[in-house]
C-alpha positions in Angstrom: 55.3 76.0 72.0 56.3 75.2 75.6 59.1 77.7 76.4 60.8 74.3 76.3 60.7 73.5 72.5 61.2 77.2 71.8 64.5 77.7 68.4 66.7 79.2 71.5 69.1 76.5 71.7 69.9 78.4 75.4 66.6 78.1 76.3 66.0 74.2 75.6 69.5 73.1 77.4 68.6 75.5 80.4 64.7 74.6 80.4 65.7 70.5 79.6 68.0 70.8 82.6 65.3 72.3 85.3 62.6 70.3 84.6 65.4 67.1 84.7 65.1 68.0 88.4 61.2 67.5 88.7 60.5 64.2 89.8 58.9 63.2 87.0 55.0 63.9 86.4 54.9 66.6 87.8 54.9 70.0 86.9 57.2 72.2 89.7 59.7 73.7 88.5 62.4 74.1 90.5 64.2 77.6 91.0 67.5 75.5 92.4 69.7 75.4 88.8 68.7 78.5 88.2 70.0 80.1 91.0 73.1 78.2 91.9 74.2 79.0 87.8 73.1 82.8 88.5 75.6 82.6 91.7 78.3 81.2 89.3 77.7 83.3 86.8 78.2 86.2 88.4 81.4 84.9 90.2 82.9 84.2 87.2 81.9 87.7 86.0 83.5 89.7 89.0 86.7 87.7 88.1 87.1 87.8 84.8 86.4 91.5 85.0 88.7 91.9 88.2 91.3 90.5 85.9 90.8 92.9 83.0 90.6 95.7 84.5 93.4 94.9 87.6 96.1 97.2 85.3 94.1 100.1 86.1 95.5 100.1 89.7 92.3 102.0 90.6 89.5 101.3 93.5 86.4 102.8 92.2 87.3 100.7 89.3 88.3 97.6 90.7 85.5 97.4 93.2 82.6 98.7 90.8 83.5 96.1 88.6 82.8 93.7 91.1 79.5 95.0 92.0 78.4 95.2 88.4 78.9 91.4 88.1 77.5 90.4 90.9 74.9 92.6 90.1 74.2 91.1 86.8 74.3 87.7 88.7 71.4 88.4 90.6 70.0 89.5 88.1 70.4 86.6 85.5 68.5 84.4 88.6 65.2 87.1 88.8 65.3 85.8 85.3 66.4 82.7 84.9 64.1 81.7 87.7 60.7 83.7 85.9 61.6 81.8 82.7 62.0 78.4 83.7 60.7 77.3 87.4 56.8 77.7 88.4 58.8 79.7 91.6 60.2 83.1 90.4 62.0 85.2 92.4 61.5 88.2 91.3 62.9 90.1 94.7 66.1 89.2 93.7 65.7 92.7 90.9 66.6 94.6 94.0 69.9 93.2 95.3 70.2 93.0 91.2 69.5 97.3 91.1 71.2 98.0 93.9 74.7 95.6 93.3 74.2 97.2 89.0 73.5 100.7 89.5 76.4 101.6 92.4 79.3 99.3 90.3 78.0 101.1 87.7 78.0 104.5 89.3 81.9 103.6 90.3 83.0 103.2 87.2 81.7 105.5 85.2 82.7 108.4 87.2 85.7 107.0 89.6 85.1 109.7 92.3 88.6 110.7 94.6 89.6 109.0 97.8 87.6 112.3 99.5 83.6 111.1 97.9 85.0 107.1 98.3 85.3 108.1 102.4 81.6 109.6 102.4 80.3 106.8 100.9 82.1 104.7 103.5 79.8 106.0 105.6 76.4 105.3 103.3 76.9 101.9 101.9 77.7 99.6 105.0 74.2 100.6 106.8 72.7 100.1 103.3 74.5 97.2 102.2 73.0 95.8 106.0 69.6 96.7 105.6 69.4 95.6 101.7 70.5 92.1 103.2 68.2 92.3 106.2 65.4 92.4 103.2 66.9 90.0 101.6 66.6 87.4 104.4 63.2 88.2 104.6 62.7 88.0 101.0 64.4 84.4 101.1 62.0 82.6 104.3 58.1 83.5 102.6 59.7 82.9 98.6 62.4 80.8 98.4 61.9 77.5 100.4 64.1 74.1 100.3 67.6 73.6 98.9 67.5 76.5 96.6 67.4 78.9 99.9 70.6 77.0 101.7 72.3 78.5 98.1 71.6 81.8 99.0 71.4 82.9 102.3 75.5 82.6 102.6 75.8 85.5 100.0 72.9 86.8 102.1 75.3 86.6 104.8 79.0 87.4 103.2 76.9 90.5 102.8 76.1 91.5 105.8 79.6 90.5 106.8 80.6 93.3 104.4 78.6 95.6 105.4 79.8 94.8 109.3 83.1 95.3 108.6 83.0 97.8 106.7 81.3 99.9 109.0 84.2 99.1 111.3 87.0 99.6 109.4 85.1 103.4 108.7 85.0 104.0 112.1 87.8 103.0 112.7 90.0 104.8 110.2 87.9 107.5 111.6 88.8 108.2 115.1 92.0 106.4 114.7 95.0 108.6 117.2 97.1 109.8 114.8 100.6 109.2 116.5 102.2 111.3 118.7 105.3 112.8 117.3 107.6 115.9 117.4 108.0 115.9 114.0 105.7 118.2 111.6 103.9 119.3 108.1 105.5 120.8 105.3 104.3 121.7 101.8 106.2 121.2 99.0 104.0 121.7 96.7 100.2 120.5 96.1 101.2 117.8 99.4 102.0 118.1 102.7 104.9 115.4 104.3 105.8 114.8 107.3 109.3 114.8 108.8 110.8 114.5 112.0 114.1 115.4 112.6 115.9 114.8 116.3 119.5 115.2 117.4 122.0 118.1 116.2 125.7 118.7 114.5 126.4 117.5 111.0 125.9 115.9 108.7 122.7 115.7 108.6 121.3 111.7 108.2 118.6 110.9 106.1 116.6 107.9 106.4 114.2 105.9 103.9 112.4 103.2 104.5 111.1 100.5 102.5 108.2 99.4 100.1 104.7 100.9 102.0 106.7 101.7 105.3 106.6 104.7 106.9 108.9 106.8 109.4 107.8 104.8 112.5 109.5 101.7 111.0 113.0 103.6 112.1 112.4 103.3 115.6 114.6 100.9 116.5 117.7 103.1 114.9 116.9 107.3 115.0 117.3 107.6 118.9 120.8 105.7 118.8 122.4 108.1 115.9 120.8 111.0 116.9 122.8 111.0 120.5 125.9 111.8 117.7 124.5 113.9 115.1 120.9 115.2 113.2 118.6 112.3 112.1 115.4 112.9 109.8 112.6 110.4 108.9 109.9 111.2 107.1 106.8 109.9 105.7 106.7 109.7 101.7 103.5 110.7 100.1 100.2 108.6 100.8 102.4 107.1 104.6 101.6 107.5 108.0 100.7 111.5 108.5 101.5 112.3 104.5 99.0 113.3 102.4 98.3 111.5 99.5 99.5 112.3 96.5 98.3 109.8 94.4 101.0 107.7 91.8 104.5 108.9 91.7 108.0 106.8 90.6 111.9 107.6 92.1 111.7 111.2 90.7 109.0 113.1 92.2 109.7 111.1 95.5 113.8 112.9 95.2 111.9 116.1 94.1 109.7 116.4 97.4 112.4 114.5 99.2 114.7 117.8 98.1 111.5 121.0 99.2 111.1 118.9 102.4 114.8 118.7 104.3 114.7 122.8 102.3 111.7 123.5 103.6 112.5 121.8 107.3 115.3 124.0 107.2 118.0 120.8 107.1 121.6 121.6 105.3 123.2 118.9 103.0 124.7 117.1 101.9 123.5 114.3 104.0 124.1 110.3 104.6 121.0 108.8 102.7 119.6 105.7 104.6 118.5 103.9 102.8 115.8 99.9 103.5 114.4 97.8 101.1 113.5 99.8 97.9 114.4 102.5 99.8 117.6 101.9 98.6 116.7 102.8 94.6 114.7 105.6 96.2 118.2 107.2 97.6 119.7 106.3 94.6 117.1 107.8 92.5 117.7 111.1 95.0 121.8 110.8 94.5 121.3 110.6 91.0 119.1 113.9 90.7 121.2 116.0 93.0 124.5 114.7 93.2 126.2 117.9 95.1 124.0 117.0 98.3 125.4 113.1 99.1 127.4 113.1 101.7 127.8 109.4 101.7 125.7 106.4 101.9 124.8 103.1 104.4 122.2 99.7 102.4 120.4 98.1 104.7 119.8 95.1 102.2 118.5 97.0 99.4 117.1 96.1 96.6 119.2 95.9 93.8 118.1 97.9 90.5 118.4 94.8 88.5 116.1 92.9 90.7 113.8 91.7 87.6 116.9 90.1 85.7 118.8 89.1 89.0 116.1 87.8 91.6 114.7 84.3 89.2 111.8 84.7 91.4 110.7 87.8 91.6 109.3 88.5 88.5 106.8 85.8 89.6 106.3 87.4 92.6 105.9 90.8 91.3 103.0 90.1 89.1 101.1 87.7 91.6 101.9 90.8 94.2 100.3 92.7 92.1 97.4 91.6 91.4 97.0 91.7 95.7 98.1 94.9 95.6 95.5 96.2 93.2 92.7 94.4 95.1 93.9 95.9 98.5 92.1 98.9 98.7 88.7 97.5 98.8 89.6 94.6 100.5 90.3 97.5 103.1 87.4 99.9 103.0 85.1 96.2 104.1 88.1 95.6 106.7 89.7 92.5 105.5 92.9 93.6 104.3 93.4 93.2 108.5 93.1 89.4 108.8 94.3 88.7 105.7 97.4 90.0 105.4 98.2 90.3 108.8 97.9 94.0 109.0 97.8 96.9 112.1 94.6 99.1 111.8 96.6 101.9 110.7 98.2 99.7 108.7 94.8 98.7 106.7 93.1 101.6 106.1 92.0 102.6 102.6 94.9 105.2 102.5 97.3 103.3 104.1 96.8 100.8 101.1 96.2 103.1 98.3 99.9 104.4 99.0 101.3 101.5 99.4 99.9 99.8 96.1 101.2 103.5 94.4 104.6 102.5 95.5 104.5 99.0 93.8 102.6 99.8 90.7 105.7 102.7 89.7 109.0 100.1 91.8 109.3 98.8 88.0 109.9 102.9 86.8 112.0 103.6 90.1 114.3 100.3 90.1 114.8 101.9 86.2 115.7 105.3 87.4 118.0 104.1 90.0 120.0 102.4 87.8 121.1 106.0 86.0 123.2 106.0 89.4 126.9 104.8 88.7 128.7 105.8 91.1 128.6 108.7 93.7 133.0 108.7 93.7 135.1 108.6 97.2 131.9 109.4 99.2 131.8 106.5 101.7 129.6 103.4 101.5 128.4 100.6 103.5 126.4 97.6 101.9 124.8 95.7 104.6 123.2 92.1 103.3 121.2 90.0 105.3 121.7 86.1 104.5 119.5 84.5 106.6 117.0 83.0 104.6 117.2 85.6 101.6 115.4 84.9 97.8 117.4 83.0 95.5 120.1 85.4 93.8 119.8 88.1 96.7 123.0 88.3 98.4 124.7 87.6 94.6 123.0 90.8 93.5 123.8 93.1 96.1 127.4 92.3 95.3 127.6 94.5 92.4 125.7 97.6 95.2 129.2 98.4 96.8 131.2 99.4 93.1 129.6 102.7 93.0 131.4 104.1 95.5 135.8 103.8 95.6 135.6 103.4 98.8 132.8 101.1 100.0 132.7 97.9 102.1 130.7 94.9 102.3 129.4 93.9 105.5 127.4 90.2 104.8 125.3 89.1 108.2 125.2 85.3 108.8 122.5 85.5 110.7 120.8 88.8 110.3 117.2 88.0 107.6 115.4 90.8 105.7 113.6 92.9 108.8 115.8 92.0 111.6 118.2 94.7 110.6 115.2 97.6 111.3 113.6 95.7 113.9 115.0 92.6 115.8 118.5 92.5 117.3 120.3 93.5 114.2 119.5 97.4 114.9 122.6 97.6 116.2 124.6 96.1 113.3 122.5 99.0 111.3 123.6 101.6 113.6 126.9 101.1 113.2 127.6 101.2 109.9 126.0 104.7 110.3 127.7 106.0 112.8 130.8 104.5 110.8 129.8 106.0 107.4 129.3 109.6 109.5 133.0 109.3 111.1 134.6 109.0 107.6 132.8 111.7 106.6 133.8 114.0 109.7 136.9 112.8 109.7 138.2 111.6 106.6 139.4 108.4 107.3 138.8 105.4 105.0 136.0 102.6 106.7 137.3 99.6 108.2 
């Protein structure tokens, strides 16, 4: 009995396809279909496993699942080509073992960031050596059409190895941004804070989702001419240490400890841009006596998931991107794909952004606990140029947080121009106006 008359239906079907690929009347059976089927199966399994584990947000699990799936694909290639062709490709068992065992190890042991960083010095050269060895095997053992199926895959592995090496060296040799700030321990991790100017009340600038203190470079100096202004990096951003996923209350606790450690007395004028708005709202809810006034610059509303029709779909899609981003950063692909700078696309930076994004629904819920800051001055600035559907209408609820508030809608301003474009002038003026109201006790105009 030949393999193609076996009782195994898979063997009969796949074997028949492979025999149909040979010229009639010959016994030669090409491995082309075995190779193609294995590559497709590996890719499909990688996609399936990624979406199964995507909700975990863990870089080792995501990376491990993808590697394990492609290891299965190469192993399938070795078995099918041996079973159903006269040109067995037994060498493919080597990449199968390499990818499969590494992937399984990452899934089982789930190493932390420090170990993943250490492994980044090992796997790029190892993968490059494997890719070169695979090319040699293809040249000697796989002629014809099968070669043109495998070579692009090997070339991709080599690109990943080169990209991973460059990303590792770039992250290790990056020069820290020069600043006049300092690192302060807030309980298990250190945060970077930079305060300039003098006088009070101090203005605390809270950056948006995934952003760092450097995003305030267009506003902080102008405010510092009038009072003390502090920018800082949340855990996992800029120069601050990583701390893992944190909700809004944890972030507020960090900021409170940071300001105490830096010797910056309250109460404060809190300024939040974008998702920094919910962060300052949570802080105000946790420490109401520490709030002198507030400025919300195109701040995300607490009811974003219900008030913005497109937001749930955006969040679902971008959650997947955020989960995959540390793995893409590790192979140097995130910067060219998303147009990020080198310091924004390191594995550490995107882990911080991913953790914040995954915690955002919780933060928004927590921010809704703040329903009023009483009669303390509040200015809401809304960028009305190219807004998302429902955005401007949702902004109208924010002035209700204070009985002494005004709402400024800027028809030509965009979300980003408020902190990095011509509209920083308007943002700065809003901060100075709240500051003046706090100092003099006069109403906002």
